[in-house]
Each structure stands twice: as structure tokens, then as C-alpha cells.
N, C-alpha and C positions, 0 to 999 in steps of 0.2 A: 401568581401567574407565571412569573419568570422561571421557577424551578420546574414547572410542568413543561414549559417550552424546551428547556434544556434536556429534560428526560426524553421528550419526543425526538429531538435531534439525535441524542445518543442512541436511542433504539433504532432510528432510521439508519444511522451510520453502522451500527452493529449488524443489521440484517443485510446491508449493502455490501459488506466486505466479501462474503463468499461469491457473490455475483461478480464483483470486480476482479476477484482472483481467477474466476473461470474465463472472463474476457481477456485477461492478461496472459493466459496460457500460451506457451510457445507453439508455433505452427507444427513443429515436429511431433507434438503430442498426438496429433490426429492421424499419424501414419500407422496403419494397421499392422503391417508385417514387422516383427521385432528387429530383425537385422537392418531393415531399411530405416526404421525409426532411430536406431542407434547410429547408423551412418549419418542421418540427418543432424542429430545432436552433435556428433563428432565434427561435422563440417561447420556447424554454428559455433561450437565451443571446443576447439582443438585441444587434445590432451597435451600436457607439458612433456618435455623430453624424458623426465624421470618416470612417467607412466609407460612410455614406450620401452625404456630400458628395463623396467621391472617385468613387463610382459615378455621381453626377449629372454631375460634370465629365467623366467618361469618355464618357457618353452624348452630351454636347454636342460633345465632340471628334470623336466618330464620326458626327455628324449628316451625312447625305448620302452616306456611303460605302455601297456596295452589298455589304456583308458581312452574313452572317446574324447576327442578334442573338438572344440568349436572351430568353425571355419572363419570366424571373425578376426579381423586385424585392426589394430589401431591405425588411424591416419598417419602416414609417414613411416609405418613399419613395413619392412619388406617381407615377402613370402618366406625367405630364408630365416629372418629373425623370428617369425611367428611359428614356423615349422621347419627347424633345421634339418638338413640332409646328413650332417656329420657334426661331431663334437670332438674335442681333444681334452685329455686329462692325464695327469700323472698317476701311475700305479703306486699305491701305498702298501699293498699286500697281495701276495699270490698264495692261494690255498689249493691243496689237492685233496680230493675225496678218495674213498676206497676204490672206486672204479677207475681212478687215474684222471678223472676230469678236473679241470682247473677252474677256479673262480678268481676274479680280479676285483679287488676293492680299490676304488679310485679316490683321488684327492677331492673330487667334487661330491663325495658321499654315495655315489652309485656303486652297485655291485653287479657284475656281469659274470655269467657262467658259460663255459665252453659247451657247445651242444654236439660236437662231433668227437669221435674217439681218437683221431690221430693227433699227435702232439704238435707237429708242425712248426716248432720254433721255441725260442727261449724268451720269456718275459720276466723281468725282475723288478723289485721295488725301485722306484726312481725313474723308470722308463716312461716316456710320454707316448701314449697310444692314441690312435684315432678310432672312433667308433662311427660307423656309417650305416645308412640304410642299405639293405640288400634287396633281393627280389621277393615278392609275395609276403611282405611283412617281416622278413628276416633282418638280422643285423650282423655286421661283421666287425671284428676287432683287427685293426691293422697294426702290427708290431713295428718297432723302429727299423727292423731290417726288411720291411715290406711284406713279410709273411702274413697271410690273412686267415683268421679263424672265424667260424660261425659261432655266434654267442647269443644269449638272451638276457634280458635285464631281470635280475633277481630282486633287487631293491634299489 
């Protein structure tokens, strides 16, 4: 008789687990809108500083790419960290194509190409340049001497 009782208790426990798990679900799980649900979880379980740092580094690495970006930010992450207005990097190589256009390979791995025909200044390897958002989705490269060129991200 004893083994049958143990088996009954084991089966009862086995079938009760999913029900207990459903009842123990976090309140954020019932929020229908994904961004609001994520915000709820982030408030309940704030991400550690290394997550915010990694998201900031990712935003800088994606700067200038024409890929859709989510509008979500980690708690504690500023708008500028999530979607920077400008970045700085050192030029590692300047190339010229047959049409006289220049491209700039940067220390951060990004490559930018000049989009206008005027030369407008001298940039060489080792120079620290600033890339910033322009108007209507354009980008500008600001040389150490302050000269501004219109550019687009190639890679």
C-alpha cells in the first residue's frame, strides 16, 4: 500500500508543477506591449553597468549605418549613449579613387567616403576626426583644422 501512496503523491506533485510555475510568473509577463513589458522587467531587474556599457559601444559602432534602430534604451542609459550625435576616431588610412573622392578608414573599423567633389582640406593617417550627424540623415566629417566634409558610411 505504501508504494501506491508514494506514486500518487509523486504524480500529484508532477502535475502541480506547471500550475505553480504559472502562478509564480512575474507581473510584467502580463504587459501586452513589448516595449512596456521590457521597461517593466528592467525596472524590476535593472541591468548591470556592463550591459549599459555594451549597448553604448554597440550604438557607437553602428553610428552612420542606415539600419533601423530600436528606440529602446536600457535604464540608466542616456539618449546620447543609445543614439550618439557624434563620435571621434583616429584615421588609419586615407584612400583616393579615380574620381578624386577620398575614403577614410578609422581606428574603430569604420570606413567613410567623401560624398562631395570639393577637396576642402587635408586629412592624414594619425589625425583624430569627428563624425557627426548632419541634416536629413547626412553625416559630416570634421577635420582637425575645423574643415567639414559631407561623408557617408561605407563599412
